[in-house]
N, C-alpha and C positions, 0 to 999 in steps of 0.2 A: 714795219711789223715788229712787235716785241719779240725778243729772242728768249727761248726756253733755257733756263739755267739749271734746272733740276732734272736728273736723269729720268727718262721715260719709264714709267712703272713705279715710281716712288713719289712720296710727298715728304716735306720737311716740317717738323713741328718741334719748336723749342730746341733747335740745334741738333736734332737727331732725325735720321731718315727712317721712314716707315713705308710699307708696301701700299701702293694705291691700287686696290684690287681690280678695278675696271681695266686700267692700263696693264696691270700684271697679266691678266688673262690674254691680252693681245700679244704681250711678249712671249708667253708660252705658245700661243698659236703660231707666231713667227718661227720659233725654233722647230715646232712640230712639222710645219708645212715645208720648211727648208730641208729638214732631215728626210722627209718623205719624197723629196725630189723636185719640188717647185723651185723656180729661179727667184733671184732677188727682185727682178722686174715684175714677174708674175704676182708675187706677194704685194709689191708696192701698188701695182695697178688695181688689184682686188681691194686693197684698203682705200684707195682713192675713190673707186666706184661706190664703195659702201659709205663714203664720207666719214671715215674714222678720223676723229680729231687727234692731231698730234700735240697741238698747243692752241692757245687762243686764236681763233679765226683761221687756223691752218689745217686744211683737210686734204692737201695734195701731198702724196708720198712719192719718194724717189727710191731707186734701188740703193743709193748711197745711205739713205736714212735707215733702210732695213739692214744693210751691211754693218753700219755702226752699232746697231743693237746686237747683232750676232757676234761681233768682235769683242763686245764689252764684257769682261770677266766679272765685273761687279755683280752681274745677275746671278752668279753662283753663290754669292754671299761672302762678306769679309768683315773686317772690324767696323766698317761704316755702314754697309748695306746688308739688310736681311736677304736671304736667298729667295729667288723667284723660280729658278730652274735648277735641275740637278747638274753637278759637275760633268757627269757622263754625257748629258745632252749638249753642253757647251763644247766638249771635246769632239763629239761626233759631228756637230754642225760645222765647226771650224776645220775639221779634217776634210770634209766635203768641199768647203769653200777654197781651201788651199789647193786641192786637186783641180778644181775648176779654174783657178787663177794661174796655174802654171808656176813658173819660177819667178814671180814678181819680186822686185827688190823690196826688202823689209826696211822700214824706217829705223834709224838709230834712236836711242832714247832721247837724245837732244832734239832731233827733228820731230819726233812724235810729240814731245812736250811743247815745242814752239808752235806746232800746228794746232794744238788745243788752246793756246793762250795768245795767239796773234790775230789781229783784226785789221781790216782795211778802215782807215779813218774816214774815207769818203762815204761808204755805204754801211759800215758797221758789221759786215759779214766776215766770216773767218778768212784769214789770209792764208790761202792754201799753197801747196807746192807740187810741181810736177817734176819727176825725177829726170826726164829727158825732154828738153825743149829745143832750143836752137843750138845746132852744132854739138849735140849730145850733152848740153849743159842743163843743170837743173834751173828752175825758175820759180820764184815766189810771187804770189799775186794772181796766179792762174785760176780762173773759175769764178771770181766774184763779179766780173763784168766791168770793173773800173780799170782805167789805164794809169800806168805810172810813168813818170818822166824818165826813169832810169831802169836799167835791167838789173833785177835783184836776184843774185845767185846766193849760194850758201856763204861764200867768203864775204860778200858785201853785207849781207844781213847780220852775220856773226860780228863783223867789225863794228857795225852801228850799235849793236847791243853792248859790246865791250866798251865802246866809247862812253855810253851812259853809265855803265857800272864803274868804270875808272873815274868818271867825273864825280860819282858819289863817294868813291874811295878817297879821292883827293879832298873833297869837301863834304863830309857826312851830314853836316847841318843843313844842307839844302833839302833834306828830307823832312825838315820841320814843317808842320801844317797847323792851320788854325783849328783848335779843338772844337770850334762851333760850326764847322763846315757842313755837318749833317744835322738837319733839323727834322723834327717830327712833322709830317704833313698828313692830316686826317683825310680819309677818302670821303666821297659824297655820301656813301651809306652810313659812315660813322657820324657825319654831320647831321644827317636826317635822324639817326638814333638819338643824338643829343637833344634835338628839337622836340622829338616825341616825348622824351623823358621830362623835359621842361613843361610840355603841355599837360602831361599826366599829373605833375606836381601842382599845377595851377587849378586842377579840378576841385570843386567844393568838397567832395568826399574821396580823397585819393586812396587808391587801393595799394597799400604799401607793399604787400607781398608781390604784386605784379611789377611795381616800380623797382623793387629790389632785384627781381630777376632781370629786368631790362637793363639796370645799371651793371650787373655782373656780366651780362652778355656784351654790353658796350665796352666795358673795360677789357674783356677778352679779345674783342675785335681790334681795339686800339693796340693791345700788346702784340697781336699777330702781324700788324703792319709796321710796328716800330722797329728800328734798327739800332742795335747797341753800338754806341760810339766808342770804339777801342783804339781810335787813332793815336791818342796820347800815349797809351801803354806800348803800342806797336812802334811808335816813333822813337821812344827812348831805347827800345831793344834794337831797332834797326841802326840807329846812330852808333850805339855801343858796338854792334857787330861789325859795321863797316870801318870803324876806327881801328880795328884789329887786323884788317886785311890789307895786303900789299897789292900793288898794281898787277893786273892779270893780262896775259897775252892770248889765252885760249878761252873759249866759252866754258863757263863753270856751271854745269847743270844743277848741281847740288845747291849752289848759291841762288840761282834763279828760282828754284822750287821753294826755298825758304823765304825769299824776300819779295818776289815779283808776282803781281796779280794779273797783269795784262800788258800786252805790247800792241800799240797802234801804229800802223805804217801810213805815213802821209804820201800824198801824190808825188812830191819831189824826192821821195826815197828816204827822207829822214824819219825817225821814229820817236814815239812818246812812250816811255815806260811808266806804268802805274804800279807803285809798290803797295804792299799789303796794308799800309796805313793811309792809302789813297793819295799820297804825295805823287806828283808827276814830274819827270825829268826828261828833257828832250835831248836829242843827239846834236841838234844845231848849236853852233857856238855864238851866233849873233841873233839879232832880233828882226832882221829884214826878210826872214824866210829863205835865206840862201845859205847852204852849207859851206863851211870853210874847206871841206874836202873836195877833191876833184869829182865831177859828175861822170858816171859811167852809163852811157846809153846802150840800147840794144845793138846799135850798129857798131859799137866799140869792139864787138866780138867777131865782126865779119872781116874776112881777109880781103 
């Protein structure tokens, strides 16, 4: 199933976010009902029964989906997003949530960022983390349903990320990418529009005003699905940036935020880091799918 990349309640037009009013009304409803005393699960079940659409083909809601909306401060409005709810509503809803949740451990900024940008390579879902798993250790990969060949805790995951970052620091030019990697691909609707315009032009007495309007609409639709290729500009900036950085030993969140778009975790515990210019760098040191570093299994932590 295709994953939603735009925050629920908003739409994106020409690099800016605008309120999608139908979804925004649902966001307001979620905050109102939660403040009034309904639980996350009650709201989720109600939306599922009503077949409220979250995204293409997805009408099943979970309490985690409702919680993510309630926790997201973008809904109050900031430099990127226009406000959907009042700041007071956000504070009240989250005060109730924290009281219900007791004294749950709060993610560090590094953990929170990684949870938003890390994915399982096998299924494409978010690569989640549970704070306490086996022997009170945290575990990455919990919840997506796929199994990993290794036990991935914070130290292991951070080390793999640093392996990639240091590889780029040592050889920044590995971030070079083919400028032609992204091609425009028209949708079926755009192809049909083109054929219809050609058909109208072939008529004995073409209606130029109608054809003009159709051409403008077709151009607008083409622009909406086209993706600007900025890989060349980003590549030059990235290479220059990494050429000025020295070897790192600890996870550098600021560097990740500036340069990394996505982290994919493979079944064998190795990772693939996708940078903002779409270049990918793997943590593996050879080409036979085997890491040169020792493998740590779940049983490694058992006494």
